[in-house]
N, C-alpha and C positions, 0 to 999 in steps of 0.2 A: 520598777515594780515596788510598790510600797509594802511595808511590813504587814499591814492589815490584809492586803490581797494575798500575800504569801501565807499568812496564817489561815486564811479562808481556803486556799488551795490544799494545804496540808490537812486541814480538817475534812474537806471533801474527799480527799484521797483515802483518808483513814475510814471514812464512812463507806466508800466504795469497796475497800478491802474487806471490811466487816460483812457487807452485803454479798460480796463475791464468795466469801467463806460460807455464808448461809446457803447460797445457791449451790455451791459445790457439795455441801452436806446433803441437801435435798435431792440433788441429782444422783449422788451415790446411793441414797436410800431407794430412789426410784429404780435404779439399775438392779439393786438387790431384789426388789419386789418383782420386777420384770423377769429376772432369771428364775426366781422361785416359781412364778406362774408358768414359764416356759417348761420347766422341769415337770410340773404337775400335768401340763397338757401333753407332753411327750409320754408320760406314764399312762395317761388315759388312752392315748392313741395305741400304745402297745397292747393294753388290755382289750381295746375294741378289736384290734386285728386278731388277737388270740381268740376272742369270743367268736369272731367270724370264721376262723379256721376250725374251731371246735364244731360249730354248726355244720360246716361243709363235711367234716369227717363223720359226724353223726349221721348225716344224710347218706353218705357213701356206705357206711356200715349197714344202715337200714336197707338200702338197695341190695346189698350183697347177702344180707340175712334172708331176704325173701327167696333168693336162688338157693342158698345153702339149706334152708328148711324145707324145700320142696321135696315131697315124697314121690314125685313123678319119676318113673324109671325109664320111660320112653316107649314108643309104640313100634318103632322100626329102627334100623341102623342109622338113618339120617337123623332121626329125632334124638337118639342116644348121643350121637356125635355132637349135635348142637348143644345138648345139655352138658356134655363134658367140656366143650369150649366155654360155656357160660361159667362153669366151675373154675376153669383155669383163669378166666378174667377176674374172678373173685380173689385169687391169691395175690399177695402183696408184691 
């Protein structure tokens, strides 16, 4: 191997090392951005799930409120019993 070929190989390996370092830095930055995005998406998912749970709970409360606000006392024993059972279903 001649000296000029050796110098060329050393020069190329230095260029490759520099380029590899650049690629490593870019990859690390990309990983950081991806992790940040993942965290934000997970937070949005939690908020969406909480919002959905709140909507379900508000609907449940509205359904129970109709029964609880009813001024109907019942017309006979069976009707009173059914009304009582409906009130029991409203309790947590």
